C-alpha positions as CSV (number, residue, x, y, z in Angstrom):
1,M,-15.5,272.8,223.2
2,S,-17.6,274.1,220.3
3,L,-16.5,274.3,216.7
4,E,-16.2,278.1,217.1
5,D,-13.9,277.7,220.1
6,K,-11.7,275.2,218.3
7,E,-11.4,277.6,215.3
8,L,-10.4,280.4,217.7
9,E,-7.8,278.2,219.3
10,Q,-6.4,277.3,215.9
11,I,-6.2,281.0,214.9
12,K,-4.5,281.8,218.2
13,A,-2.0,279.0,217.8
14,K,-1.2,280.2,214.2
15,I,-0.7,283.8,215.3
16,V,1.6,282.7,218.2
17,S,3.5,280.4,215.8
18,D,3.9,283.2,213.2
19,I,5.2,285.6,215.9
20,M,7.7,283.1,217.3
21,N,9.0,282.4,213.8
22,Q,9.5,286.0,212.7
23,N,12.9,286.0,214.4
24,Q,13.8,282.4,214.5
25,S,17.5,283.1,214.5
26,A,17.2,285.7,217.3
27,S,18.8,283.1,219.7
28,G,20.8,285.5,221.8
29,E,24.0,284.5,219.9
30,V,25.7,285.9,216.8
31,T,25.4,283.5,213.9
32,V,28.5,283.1,211.7
33,L,27.3,283.3,208.1
34,K,28.6,282.2,204.7
35,N,27.7,283.8,201.3
36,K,25.0,281.2,200.8
37,D,23.5,281.8,204.2
38,L,23.3,285.5,204.2
39,Q,20.1,286.1,202.1
40,P,18.1,283.3,203.8
41,F,19.1,284.7,207.2
42,I,17.9,288.1,206.3
43,N,14.7,286.8,204.7
44,N,13.8,284.4,207.5
45,N,14.0,287.0,210.3
46,K,11.9,290.1,210.8
47,N,14.7,292.1,212.4
48,V,18.4,291.5,211.5
49,I,21.8,293.1,212.1
50,V,24.7,291.8,210.1
51,D,28.3,292.6,211.0
52,F,30.6,292.6,208.0
53,Y,34.0,292.1,209.7
54,A,37.6,290.9,209.2
55,T,39.7,288.9,211.8
56,W,42.7,291.3,211.4
57,C,40.6,294.4,212.1
58,P,41.1,296.1,215.6
59,P,37.7,297.9,215.6
60,C,36.0,294.6,214.7
61,K,37.7,293.0,217.7
62,I,36.3,295.9,219.9
63,M,32.8,295.4,218.5
64,D,32.7,291.6,218.9
65,P,31.9,291.5,222.6
66,I,29.5,294.4,222.2
67,T,27.6,292.6,219.5
68,Q,27.5,289.4,221.6
69,D,26.0,291.3,224.5
70,L,23.4,293.0,222.3
71,A,22.5,289.7,220.8
72,E,21.7,288.4,224.2
73,I,19.8,291.6,225.2
74,Y,17.7,291.4,222.1
75,K,17.2,287.7,222.2
76,G,13.9,286.8,220.5
77,K,13.6,290.2,218.9
78,V,16.7,290.8,216.7
79,A,18.7,288.2,214.9
80,F,22.5,289.0,214.8
81,G,24.8,287.6,212.2
82,K,28.4,288.2,211.1
83,I,30.2,287.5,207.9
84,N,33.9,287.5,207.3
85,T,34.6,289.8,204.3
86,D,38.0,288.2,203.6
87,H,36.5,284.7,203.2
88,E,33.1,285.7,201.9
89,R,34.0,288.2,199.1
90,Q,30.7,287.9,197.2
91,A,28.7,289.3,200.2
92,A,31.3,292.1,200.7
93,I,30.9,293.0,197.0
94,Q,27.1,292.7,197.1
95,Y,26.8,295.1,200.0
96,Q,29.7,297.3,198.8
97,I,31.7,296.9,202.0
98,R,34.6,299.4,201.9
99,Y,35.4,299.5,205.7
100,V,35.2,297.0,208.4
101,P,33.3,296.6,210.6
102,T,30.2,297.7,208.7
103,F,26.9,296.9,210.2
104,Y,23.7,296.6,208.2
105,L,20.3,296.7,209.8
106,F,17.4,295.0,208.1
107,K,13.7,295.0,208.8
108,E,11.5,292.5,206.9
109,G,14.3,291.9,204.4
110,K,14.9,295.6,203.6
111,V,17.9,297.7,204.6
112,I,16.8,300.3,207.2
113,G,20.3,301.5,208.3
114,Q,24.0,301.0,208.3
115,F,27.1,302.3,209.9
116,S,30.9,301.6,209.8
117,G,33.4,301.6,212.5
118,A,33.3,301.0,216.3
119,K,30.6,302.4,218.4
120,K,30.0,302.5,222.2
121,K,27.6,299.9,223.3
122,K,25.2,302.5,224.5
123,V,25.2,304.3,221.1
124,F,24.6,301.0,219.3
125,Q,21.8,300.1,221.7
126,E,20.1,303.5,221.1
127,L,20.3,302.9,217.3
128,I,18.7,299.5,217.7
129,E,15.9,301.0,219.9
130,K,15.3,303.7,217.3
131,Q,15.3,301.4,214.3
132,F,13.4,298.5,215.8
133,K,11.3,300.6,218.2
134,D,8.3,298.3,218.0
135,E,10.5,295.4,219.2
136,K,11.2,296.4,222.8
């Protein structure tokens, strides 16, 4: 293997590593977050959806299995997290959460969308496809 071939292999390996690490928390599961974990979670993943929820909230309970399913569908592409607004008040204040559930969508650390309330799985999935269209 020539020096040029070795350099090309190193470049390829770096590109693959960078791509794999862009959504390191896109494990197919919804990650439960604390205040201190929220910003690193958003910053360390290219595409993120955060569910601001409360345990007493009926629409939150409706959305939980939907969010779990979507996390599995978008495994490796979109990192899903959830944060309890009753226990993690600082995050709720920071994102001005007035209703639960409220979902924030982030791309490369920036808010690209949000919605509150329950949605049908199909509608939520269409929103994900639209907002993260390059991540199919």
